[in-house]
LUMRO-96861 format. One record per residue: residue number from 0; z, x, y of N, C-alpha, C in turn. Coordinates in steps of 0.02 Angstrom, whole numbers. Layout:
% residues N
    n     n.w     n.u     n.v    ca.w    ca.u    ca.v     c.w     c.u     c.v
  NUM       Z       X       Y       Z       X       Y       Z       X       Y
...
//
This chain:
% residues 426
    n     n.w     n.u     n.v    ca.w    ca.u    ca.v     c.w     c.u     c.v
    0     910     577    -340     839     564    -333     811     530    -390
    1     827     549    -447     796     521    -507     812     452    -518
    2     879     432    -504     901     360    -508     868     316    -464
    3     851     347    -400     812     312    -350     741     294    -369
    4     713     348    -397     639     339    -426     637     284    -483
    5     690     282    -525     692     232    -582     701     168    -552
    6     749     156    -500     760      95    -476     693      67    -437
    7     659     117    -398     596      94    -365     546      79    -415
    8     539     116    -470     483     100    -515     500      36    -548
    9     557      23    -563     577     -39    -601     563    -104    -553
   10     580     -93    -492     572    -150    -440     496    -162    -431
   11     461    -104    -428     392    -109    -416     355    -139    -478
   12     377    -120    -531     350    -143    -594     356    -227    -602
   13     420    -245    -581     429    -319    -583     382    -353    -528
   14     377    -320    -471     334    -347    -413     261    -349    -440
   15     243    -292    -472     173    -296    -498     157    -349    -548
   16     203    -360    -586     201    -414    -636     197    -481    -601
   17     236    -494    -554     235    -547    -513     165    -560    -479
   18     144    -503    -449      75    -503    -412      23    -520    -461
   19      26    -498    -522     -27    -513    -571     -17    -590    -584
   20      41    -617    -592      49    -681    -604      21    -728    -547
   21      33    -704    -486       4    -733    -426     -72    -738    -428
   22    -101    -681    -445    -177    -673    -459    -205    -720    -514
   23    -171    -724    -567    -185    -768    -624    -181    -847    -600
   24    -134    -868    -566    -122    -932    -542    -181    -953    -496
   25    -190    -910    -444    -239    -923    -394    -316    -925    -428
   26    -323    -877    -470    -385    -873    -509    -402    -936    -552
   27    -349    -957    -586    -353   -1016    -631    -368   -1084    -585
   28    -328   -1090    -539    -326   -1150    -503    -381   -1159    -444
   29    -402   -1098    -416    -451   -1103    -365    -524   -1074    -387
   30    -521   -1033    -442    -580   -1010    -470    -601    -947    -426
   31    -659    -917    -441    -680    -853    -414    -694    -861    -342
   32    -717    -917    -322    -726    -930    -250    -665    -928    -207
   33    -622    -968    -231    -549    -977    -200    -514    -907    -197
   34    -518    -871    -255    -488    -817    -263    -524    -760    -211
   35    -585    -762    -200    -619    -727    -154    -598    -735     -82
   36    -585    -801     -67    -563    -821       1    -489    -798      10
   37    -448    -802     -39    -382    -767     -38    -386    -698     -23
   38    -431    -665     -60    -431    -595     -57    -454    -571      24
   39    -494    -611      51    -519    -592     121    -460    -605     167
   40    -416    -657     153    -357    -669     198    -306    -612     192
   41    -292    -593     132    -238    -545     118    -264    -479     146
   42    -328    -464     137    -352    -399     163    -353    -397     234
   43    -371    -457     270    -370    -454     348    -295    -450     368
   44    -245    -477     339    -178    -466     358    -154    -392     351
   45    -179    -363     295    -171    -286     285    -199    -247     342
   46    -256    -264     363    -288    -227     419    -248    -237     482
   47    -224    -293     496    -183    -298     562    -117    -262     550
   48     -91    -261     496     -25    -223     482     -35    -147     497
   49     -91    -119     474     -93     -45     486     -98     -33     566
   50    -125     -77     600    -127     -66     675     -56     -77     699
   51     -20    -128     677      47    -141     698      95     -79     690
   52      71     -48     628     116       7     614     101      72     651
   53      62      67     702      43     123     746     115     142     780
   54     162      97     784     223     110     813     276      90     757
   55     264     102     694     306      79     640     293     122     579
   56     311      89     518     292     117     453     326     186     446
   57     285     231     424     313     301     399     337     337     461
   58     311     325     522     344     355     580     412     339     594
   59     432     281     578     503     254     583     549     292     532
   60     523     298     471     564     332     419     576     403     448
   61     525     438     472     532     503     494     586     507     556
   62     582     458     598     627     459     657     693     435     648
   63     709     391     601     771     363     590     831     415     584
   64     826     468     546     871     518     541     882     558     604
   65     833     549     651     844     591     713     855     549     775
   66     854     487     777     866     442     835     910     379     820
   67     942     353     861     980     287     846     930     229     834
   68     945     191     792     905     133     771     893      89     829
   69     942      71     871     934      30     931     877      50     971
   70     868     116     976     812     141    1022     738     127     989
   71     733     126     925     676     123     887     653      48     880
   72     695       3     864     676     -64     840     632    -103     890
   73     660    -104     959     639    -150    1003     554    -131    1020
   74     542     -69    1036     469     -57    1050     429     -71     997
   75     448     -57     929     412     -70     866     403    -146     862
   76     451    -187     877     441    -261     874     386    -289     924
   77     397    -263     986     350    -279    1040     277    -262    1023
   78     269    -205     999     197    -180     980     172    -226     923
   79     213    -246     879     194    -287     822     161    -353     851
   80     196    -383     897     172    -446     926     109    -432     965
   81     104    -381    1003      44    -366    1035     -13    -362     990
   82      -5    -328     940     -60    -313     890     -86    -373     856
   83     -41    -420     841     -59    -486     815    -101    -522     864
   84     -79    -528     927    -114    -564     979    -182    -535     990
   85    -183    -469     990    -248    -432    1006    -298    -455     950
   86    -274    -457     881    -317    -475     828    -341    -547     830
   87    -300    -581     859    -316    -654     864    -387    -660     899
   88    -392    -622     953    -459    -621     993    -513    -583     953
   89    -491    -527     921    -542    -492     888    -574    -530     832
   90    -533    -567     796    -564    -609     734    -603    -663     758
   91    -586    -692     813    -630    -743     839    -698    -715     858
   92    -697    -662     891    -757    -628     916    -804    -607     856
   93    -779    -578     804    -820    -547     757    -833    -599     693
   94    -791    -652     694    -804    -705     646    -805    -677     573
   95    -760    -642     560    -749    -610     490    -716    -655     442
   96    -674    -706     468    -641    -755     426    -652    -821     456
   97    -633    -875     411    -632    -940     427    -592    -954     501
   98    -628    -975     553    -587    -985     616    -526   -1022     612
   99    -517   -1075     562    -459   -1105     551    -401   -1065     522
  100    -419   -1009     494    -365    -963     466    -337    -911     514
  101    -372    -902     569    -355    -846     612    -286    -851     635
  102    -262    -910     660    -193    -915     689    -144    -905     635
  103    -160    -923     573    -111    -915     516    -107    -838     495
  104    -164    -805     492    -169    -739     477    -130    -692     528
  105    -137    -708     596    -107    -668     645     -24    -677     649
  106     -12    -745     631      63    -758     630      99    -728     577
  107      63    -733     514      98    -705     460      92    -620     461
  108      44    -598     500      46    -525     504     104    -502     548
  109     118    -544     600     178    -521     642     243    -526     610
  110     255    -578     568     312    -587     528     316    -531     478
  111     268    -513     447     265    -460     394     277    -393     430
  112     252    -384     495     266    -319     527     336    -311     536
  113     368    -363     565     445    -358     580     481    -338     515
  114     462    -370     460     498    -351     393     488    -279     379
  115     421    -258     385     405    -189     373     447    -140     418
  116     458    -162     478     499    -115     525     566    -109     499
  117     597    -164     475     667    -159     454     670    -124     385
  118     620    -134     346     623    -100     283     612     -24     293
  119     575      -1     341     567      69     353     633     106     382
  120     667      64     422     729      90     447     780     102     383
  121     782      57     340     821      63     279     800     117     237
  122     734     132     230     709     193     196     734     257     226
  123     727     258     294     744     313     337     819     334     322
  124     861     281     310     927     295     296     946     306     219
  125     885     310     176     889     316     110     918     260      78
  126     919     206     104     946     138      66     888     111      29
  127     865     150     -20     805     132     -60     808      68     -99
  128     867      56    -125     880     -10    -164     875     -67    -126
  129     896     -66     -59     895    -119     -12     820    -134      10
  130     785     -78      16     707     -92      30     675    -113     -33
  131     692     -99     -83     659    -122    -153     670    -194    -159
  132     731    -214    -139     743    -292    -147     700    -333     -98
  133     690    -305     -42     640    -341       4     569    -343     -24
  134     549    -291     -56     487    -287     -85     476    -334    -140
  135     534    -339    -180     531    -379    -238     532    -456    -218
  136     567    -471    -166     585    -544    -145     516    -580    -131
  137     473    -540     -93     415    -573     -70     367    -601    -123
  138     343    -561    -168     302    -592    -225     341    -640    -266
  139     410    -633    -275     442    -688    -311     444    -753    -283
  140     447    -759    -215     446    -822    -180     376    -852    -181
  141     323    -806    -172     256    -828    -172     243    -864    -236
  142     261    -835    -295     252    -854    -358     284    -923    -371
  143     347    -930    -350     380    -991    -358     350   -1046    -314
  144     327   -1028    -255     298   -1079    -209     232   -1104    -243
  145     189   -1052    -264     129   -1072    -297     131   -1119    -350
  146     181   -1104    -396     200   -1143    -456     214   -1218    -435
  147     251   -1227    -381     266   -1289    -354     202   -1329    -326
  148     166   -1294    -289     107   -1322    -255      53   -1337    -302
  149      34   -1287    -348     -19   -1306    -389      -1   -1336    -452
  150      27   -1320    -501      40   -1360    -559      80   -1425    -545
  151     134   -1416    -506     179   -1473    -497     155   -1527    -451
  152     133   -1510    -389     112   -1557    -338      35   -1565    -343
  153       0   -1525    -382     -73   -1529    -383    -109   -1515    -318
  154     -83   -1477    -280    -112   -1461    -215    -158   -1398    -222
  155    -210   -1406    -252    -250   -1345    -275    -301   -1326    -219
  156    -275   -1297    -162    -316   -1275    -109    -290   -1213     -79
  157    -325   -1180     -36    -309   -1119      -8    -254   -1125      43
  158    -245   -1183      73    -190   -1193     117    -118   -1195      83
  159    -125   -1215      21     -53   -1214      -8     -36   -1134     -21
  160     -87   -1092     -31     -68   -1022     -32     -46    -996      39
  161     -73   -1022      93     -49    -999     157      19   -1019     164
  162      34   -1080     154     103   -1108     161     154   -1069     122
  163     136   -1042      56     170   -1003      12     186    -939      47
  164     133    -911      83     146    -851     123     195    -857     176
  165     192    -908     213     246    -928     268     317    -928     244
  166     321    -964     183     388    -965     150     413    -900     132
  167     377    -860      95     397    -798      74     408    -747     134
  168     356    -742     178     366    -696     234     422    -712     273
  169     438    -775     283     498    -791     329     558    -775     292
  170     564    -790     226     625    -778     194     643    -701     189
  171     590    -663     174     599    -590     167     623    -557     236
  172     591    -592     286     616    -558     352     685    -571     369
  173     712    -631     356     781    -644     364     824    -604     321
  174     804    -591     258     839    -554     216     843    -479     236
  175     787    -449     265     780    -388     296     830    -376     350
  176     833    -428     397     882    -429     453     950    -421     426
  177     970    -461     378    1039    -460     349    1059    -395     323
  178    1006    -364     287    1022    -295     256    1025    -245     307
  179     985    -251     364     987    -203     412    1051    -204     449
  180    1081    -262     462    1145    -271     493    1195    -242     452
  181    1186    -247     383    1237    -223     337    1238    -140     337
  182    1183    -111     333    1175     -43     324    1161     -10     393
  183    1135     -43     440    1111      -5     504    1171     -10     554
  184    1161      22     613    1208      21     667    1195     -50     700
  185    1245     -69     743    1240    -131     779    1185    -123     837
  186    1144    -180     831    1087    -177     882    1111    -190     955
  187    1087    -148    1006    1098    -151    1077    1039    -126    1114
  188    1036    -144    1172     982    -123    1217    1005     -47    1245
  189     953      -9    1264     969      55    1292     929      57    1359
  190     931     118    1386     896     133    1453     824     141    1444
  191     784     130    1504     711     142    1497     694     213    1482
  192     734     259    1502     722     327    1487     716     337    1412
  193     766     314    1378     769     321    1304     708     286    1271
  194     698     225    1295     634     185    1268     575     226    1279
  195     564     255    1336     511     294    1348     496     354    1310
  196     555     386    1287     550     445    1247     533     428    1172
  197     563     372    1153     545     344    1083     474     320    1074
  198     454     289    1122     384     265    1121     330     324    1114
  199     351     378    1148     311     433    1145     311     463    1072
  200     371     467    1045     379     495     981     344     448     929
  201     355     379     934     324     334     886     251     332     889
  202     218     339     946     150     342     957     123     413     927
  203     162     465     940     135     532     916     131     542     844
  204     190     514     810     189     517     739     161     456     711
  205     165     402     740     136     344     707      55     339     712
  206      31     365     770     -37     368     778     -74     406     726
  207     -51     471     721     -77     515     666     -72     489     599
  208      -8     458     583      -3     435     508     -40     370     505
  209     -40     323     553     -72     260     543    -154     270     550
  210    -181     319     585    -248     330     582    -268     343     509
  211    -224     380     470    -244     391     400    -243     327     366
  212    -196     282     371    -192     225     340    -250     175     360
  213    -265     172     422    -328     133     447    -389     157     410
  214    -404     219     413    -456     244     379    -454     230     306
  215    -399     238     274    -391     230     206    -404     156     187
  216    -369     109     230    -378      38     209    -452      19     220
  217    -484      42     266    -555      25     278    -599      45     216
  218    -578     105     191    -610     130     133    -594      82      71
  219    -535      62      68    -508      22      10    -539     -49      17
  220    -543     -81      68    -555    -154      70    -616    -173     112
  221    -648    -125     144    -711    -137     177    -760    -168     130
  222    -757    -149      65    -809    -174      18    -802    -248      13
  223    -743    -279      22    -731    -346      14    -778    -388      64
  224    -781    -366     131    -820    -399     179    -893    -377     162
  225    -902    -323     142    -973    -299     120   -1004    -341      68
  226    -964    -352      15    -988    -395     -41    -999    -469     -20
  227    -952    -497      21    -952    -564      50   -1014    -571      83
  228   -1038    -524     130   -1089    -534     174   -1159    -525     127
  229   -1156    -479      78   -1215    -470      37   -1222    -525     -19
  230   -1171    -546     -43   -1172    -598     -96   -1133    -660     -80
  231   -1071    -668    -103   -1033    -729     -92    -955    -710    -106
  232    -917    -761     -87    -841    -763    -105    -830    -757    -180
  233    -876    -782    -223    -869    -781    -294    -858    -703    -317
  234    -915    -663    -294    -907    -588    -316    -845    -553    -281
  235    -827    -580    -227    -765    -551    -193    -702    -569    -236
  236    -702    -627    -262    -649    -643    -310    -647    -604    -368
  237    -703    -593    -403    -702    -551    -461    -680    -477    -444
  238    -714    -449    -395    -697    -383    -376    -631    -368    -353
  239    -597    -418    -317    -529    -414    -298    -481    -411    -354
  240    -495    -455    -406    -452    -453    -469    -456    -388    -502
  241    -516    -358    -514    -522    -295    -540    -491    -238    -504
  242    -497    -238    -434    -465    -191    -387    -388    -194    -399
  243    -363    -256    -396    -294    -270    -403    -263    -236    -472
  244    -297    -247    -522    -276    -219    -591    -281    -144    -591
  245    -341    -118    -566    -344     -50    -568    -300      -9    -523
  246    -283     -39    -463    -240      -8    -416    -168     -23    -436
  247    -153     -61    -487     -84     -73    -506     -55      -9    -536
  248     -97      31    -562     -83      97    -589     -46     138    -536
  249     -63     131    -468     -28     167    -417      46     147    -409
  250      68      99    -446     139      80    -446     177     137    -459
  251     155     182    -512     193     242    -529     201     290    -471
  252     143     306    -447     146     362    -392     174     334    -330
  253     161     270    -315     189     241    -251     269     238    -260
  254     297     225    -316     367     226    -328     396     293    -317
  255     355     343    -346     380     410    -339     380     434    -270
  256     321     421    -234     315     445    -176     362     415    -117
  257     382     355    -129     426     326     -77     499     366     -76
  258     522     377    -138     583     421    -138     572     492    -114
  259     517     520    -140     493     588    -116     491     593     -43
  260     461     544      -9     450     543      61     521     546      97
  261     563     501      74     626     492     112     669     555     102
  262     663     588      41     701     649      31     671     706      69
  263     604     717      74     573     766     111     591     757     190
  264     591     696     213     592     682     282     671     705     301
  265     718     707     254     789     719     269     804     797     248
  266     751     837     233     772     904     216     730     951     255
  267     752    1013     270     712    1067     298     689    1125     249
  268     701    1113     187     689    1153     136     613    1147     108
  269     567    1184     140     490    1175     122     483    1196      47
  270     513    1248      24     499    1268     -41     519    1217     -92
  271     579    1189     -82     604    1123    -124     551    1071    -119
  272     538    1055     -55     482    1002     -47     420    1010     -89
  273     399    1076     -76     329    1089    -118     339    1087    -191
  274     395    1105    -214     410    1115    -291     411    1041    -319
  275     448     997    -282     455     931    -317     391     895    -305
  276     347     907    -252     289     873    -245     240     891    -304
  277     233     951    -326     198     971    -378     222     943    -443
  278     284     944    -456     312     915    -519     297     837    -526
  279     311     806    -468     299     732    -468     223     716    -472
  280     179     760    -447     107     754    -460      86     752    -531
  281     114     805    -566      99     812    -636     115     746    -673
  282     176     726    -663     202     669    -703     156     604    -690
  283     144     595    -620     104     540    -599      38     537    -637
  284       4     593    -637     -69     596    -671     -65     583    -740
  285     -17     606    -782     -14     595    -853       3     522    -867
  286      42     494    -832      69     420    -842       9     375    -824
  287     -19     395    -763     -71     345    -740    -134     354    -784
  288    -155     411    -813    -204     417    -859    -197     370    -920
  289    -142     370    -949    -122     328   -1003    -138     252    -990
  290    -106     235    -925    -117     164    -909    -184     144    -895
  291    -231     184    -859    -296     174    -846    -332     173    -917
  292    -317     217    -963    -358     214   -1030    -348     146   -1058
  293    -289     117   -1061    -277      51   -1091    -321       1   -1048
  294    -317       4    -985    -357     -52    -949    -433     -44    -962
  295    -462      14    -966    -529      24    -973    -556       6   -1040
  296    -513       4   -1092    -528      -7   -1155    -527     -87   -1178
  297    -499    -127   -1123    -493    -201   -1138    -566    -226   -1127
  298    -583    -270   -1183    -647    -304   -1175    -652    -353   -1118
  299    -719    -370   -1102    -723    -426   -1045    -691    -493   -1062
  300    -690    -508   -1126    -663    -580   -1146    -592    -586   -1132
  301    -553    -528   -1128    -482    -526   -1113    -471    -551   -1039
  302    -515    -535    -998    -502    -556    -922    -525    -627    -915
  303    -575    -646    -946    -586    -723    -949    -532    -764    -975
  304    -495    -742   -1024    -439    -774   -1058    -381    -775   -1006
  305    -375    -719    -969    -315    -716    -923    -332    -754    -858
  306    -389    -740    -827    -398    -768    -761    -442    -832    -760
  307    -471    -847    -815    -510    -910    -816    -584    -896    -822
  308    -626    -946    -830    -702    -940    -830    -728    -905    -772
  309    -776    -856    -782    -813    -827    -723    -784    -760    -706
  310    -733    -733    -742    -706    -676    -723    -719    -616    -775
  311    -773    -620    -812    -788    -573    -863    -800    -506    -828
  312    -835    -499    -776    -856    -437    -743    -797    -394    -715
  313    -739    -424    -716    -676    -385    -698    -673    -317    -734
  314    -697    -316    -800    -692    -254    -840    -747    -209    -806
  315    -798    -227    -784    -845    -180    -752    -813    -150    -687
  316    -783    -190    -647    -751    -163    -590    -695    -107    -606
  317    -656    -119    -657    -602     -80    -670    -635     -11    -698
  318    -685     -14    -738    -716      49    -766    -744      91    -714
  319    -773      57    -659    -808      99    -610    -751     122    -558
  320    -694      90    -553    -645     114    -510    -596     166    -544
  321    -593     171    -602    -546     207    -643    -547     285    -629
  322    -603     315    -621    -602     383    -606    -568     404    -533
  323    -587     363    -486    -560     368    -419    -480     351    -411
  324    -467     297    -449    -397     280    -450    -351     334    -482
  325    -376     364    -533    -340     417    -568    -332     476    -516
  326    -383     499    -493    -373     559    -447    -337     542    -384
  327    -342     479    -358    -306     464    -297    -224     468    -307
  328    -207     470    -367    -135     477    -379    -114     543    -345
  329    -154     595    -347    -134     660    -322    -131     656    -247
  330    -180     620    -216    -173     612    -141    -117     571    -116
  331     -93     525    -155     -38     485    -140      26     526    -138
  332      38     571    -188      94     612    -193      99     666    -139
  333      38     705    -140      32     758     -95      33     740     -22
  334       0     684     -12      -6     654      56      64     641      82
  335     110     610      38     182     605      59     214     666      78
  336     199     719      50     229     787      68     213     802     140
  337     144     788     157     130     802     226     155     751     278
  338     169     692     258     195     642     298     267     657     308
  339     302     680     252     380     701     256     391     760     300
  340     343     802     305     348     866     346     319     854     416
  341     294     797     430     271     773     497     197     802     513
  342     161     821     465      99     845     472      47     783     449
  343      44     738     496       7     675     477     -67     689     483
  344     -91     737     524    -155     746     531    -197     772     469
  345    -160     801     419    -189     805     352    -218     744     327
  346    -179     694     318    -192     636     286    -247     599     328
  347    -241     606     395    -288     572     442    -365     605     428
  348    -365     669     424    -436     703     408    -461     683     343
  349    -415     686     290    -435     663     223    -461     590     218
  350    -426     552     255    -444     475     246    -513     462     289
  351    -518     497     341    -577     489     381    -644     514     342
  352    -632     568     300    -691     596     270    -707     541     211
  353    -650     517     181    -659     460     127    -699     399     156
  354    -678     383     220    -711     324     246    -785     335     260
  355    -800     393     286    -868     408     303    -908     402     237
  356    -886     437     186    -924     432     116    -919     362      95
  357    -870     321     102    -872     255      79    -926     215     109
  358    -930     219     174    -985     179     215   -1053     200     189
  359   -1064     263     178   -1132     286     154   -1143     261      85
  360   -1092     262      43   -1102     244     -30   -1113     165     -34
  361   -1066     125       4   -1073      56       3   -1145      26      31
  362   -1162      63      79   -1229      42     107   -1290      50      57
  363   -1282      96       6   -1332     105     -41   -1320      74    -105
  364   -1253      82    -124   -1234      58    -194   -1223     -31    -200
  365   -1198     -56    -150   -1175    -131    -160   -1241    -170    -159
  366   -1297    -161    -113   -1353    -201    -120   -1385    -186    -188
  367   -1386    -124    -211   -1424    -106    -268   -1386    -126    -336
  368   -1322    -115    -343   -1283    -130    -401   -1227    -178    -397
  369   -1221    -211    -343   -1165    -267    -334   -1098    -237    -335
  370   -1051    -275    -376    -984    -259    -380    -974    -194    -419
  371   -1023    -178    -463   -1015    -106    -491   -1029     -54    -443
  372   -1073     -65    -401   -1093     -19    -345   -1031      -5    -299
  373    -995     -64    -285    -937     -58    -240    -882     -19    -273
  374    -871     -25    -343    -830      12    -380    -841      87    -375
  375    -911     102    -396    -922     179    -391    -920     205    -320
  376    -938     168    -271    -931     192    -199    -857     206    -181
  377    -821     162    -205    -739     170    -191    -718     235    -227
  378    -735     239    -291    -712     300    -331    -731     367    -291
  379    -796     360    -274    -818     423    -239    -776     441    -176
  380    -764     389    -140    -722     397     -78    -657     418     -97
  381    -625     396    -146    -554     420    -172    -561     491    -188
  382    -610     512    -219    -617     580    -250    -624     630    -190
  383    -660     613    -134    -666     652     -79    -601     665     -40
  384    -565     610     -29    -507     608       5    -452     650     -40
  385    -448     650     -99    -407     687    -142    -417     756    -134
  386    -476     779    -145    -502     850    -139    -480     878     -73
  387    -488     846     -18    -467     875      50    -396     882      53
  388    -354     833      30    -282     840      28    -259     897     -12
  389    -288     906     -71    -267     965    -117    -285    1029     -79
  390    -339    1032     -50    -362    1092     -12    -306    1115      36
  391    -288    1063      78    -232    1079     133    -169    1106      98
  392    -149    1068      42     -84    1082      12     -85    1156     -19
  393    -139    1176     -52    -153    1237     -80    -151    1293     -27
  394    -180    1277      24    -180    1325      89    -116    1337     107
  395     -77    1279     122     -10    1287     147      41    1314      99
  396      41    1299      33      93    1320     -10      74    1390     -43
  397      14    1412     -32      -9    1470     -72      -3    1470    -142
  398     -18    1406    -163     -19    1398    -240     -87    1387    -258
  399    -114    1423    -306    -187    1417    -321    -193    1357    -369
  400    -256    1330    -373    -264    1273    -419    -243    1288    -487
  401    -257    1344    -513    -246    1355    -582    -173    1362    -598
  402    -132    1386    -548     -59    1391    -560     -31    1326    -553
  403     -65    1281    -515     -33    1211    -505     -47    1159    -562
  404     -90    1182    -610     -97    1138    -668     -36    1139    -710
  405     -23    1077    -740      39    1076    -788      33    1119    -847
  406      82    1152    -871      83    1193    -926     110    1153    -982
  407      98    1177   -1050     126    1131   -1102     193    1136   -1108
  408     219    1070   -1114     299    1058   -1112     323    1045   -1038
  409     286    1062    -993     311    1051    -924     328     971    -905
  410     290     929    -940     301     860    -917     374     839    -951
  411     382     865   -1010     448     849   -1036     513     879   -1004
  412     494     935    -970     550     962    -926     559     931    -861
  413     511     885    -837     512     863    -776     574     815    -761
  414     587     774    -811     648     730    -800     712     774    -794
  415     716     825    -830     774     867    -820     776     900    -751
  416     718     918    -728     716     948    -664     735     900    -608
  417     711     834    -618     720     783    -562     800     766    -563
  418     829     766    -626     898     746    -626     939     801    -592
  419     918     869    -606     953     927    -572     938     922    -500
  420     875     904    -478     863     906    -406     900     851    -368
  421     915     795    -408     943     735    -374    1016     758    -365
  422    1047     784    -417    1114     802    -408    1129     856    -362
  423    1085     907    -359    1091     963    -319    1087     956    -246
  424    1052     898    -227    1028     887    -156    1069     830    -127
  425    1116     803    -160    1154     744    -136    1208     773     -87
//
């Protein structure tokens, strides 16, 4: 397990560096307004994907060890297409994005959903390195494409970014198919009875789990649309850059939780699952605190130097988000314990509470305080979600809050524990 976490962290670190480079390129060549438009596009794709994952995502990871892949993949693909088509009409009706972008957003969402399904199957088989390769390939190709379109060909417009997404999403989808063929069983159709059974399971586990993601993403990215409606794309661009930098700290906990989830989904030992969950939570908190401390101490001029003129207020966004981002590390790790044990309703309840708080906070804070208000509102939402997840975990594991706090020297012992756990559970 330890080697998989290191591999996952290394891959995600490189991906985070590439995503930062993408942010810098777009910010410098398109400015705050163009970066805001890009932020709306990618946020909308993310919203479609969480609905597409009602029959995919983490539910597939949980079901892959229990059912043949050939039974899972076809219904998941069909649902992804249906979701993209449905959102084509929804986006036209609500006019949340530029009408000319809707067809591109929906098509890109479908391609990305297919790749996510394939990657989830690989994770369910504990082929973490293969899944990590897919995750790394996407930002790498986007970066290379943007370098060609912007500095080389001087095509400094949002459509160059959209074309880069097509190139990247298409390539990663093909790569995921090849890896699935290598590590998965041969695809074939099965009976309607088998499909009916797996659709029931996919919806049962996927609905509960994805409701949590839907509520969570609404809490995370609803502020983009709120800021755009209240102010303009310029403020969205500044806020999206600050959000990307602050949330990059989750690289640590997401890397840990990916391997944690795959391990818990493949074991029935609840004591072992609870033990590693607590240990990994301690490590994630300490490392994340140090990373956030560095980010919050950077002066505004640093962000103008990195992203270009007009991005000074990125520092304000990071400082307002920092408390919530730190505490949400706990929700990410413990939340994956509940997902790995099939108790998706816990994350759903916690995320719904966070969403309700976010709506109330945004309604008051964004008009009054602008992007700083959006940051504080998001932090409050993260804190509420985290406290609820902690409450459920303490209740189930019978571990009091005081006993769950890391003791002196425990962080140093964590790596030894992980190495031991990884070797003993293979």
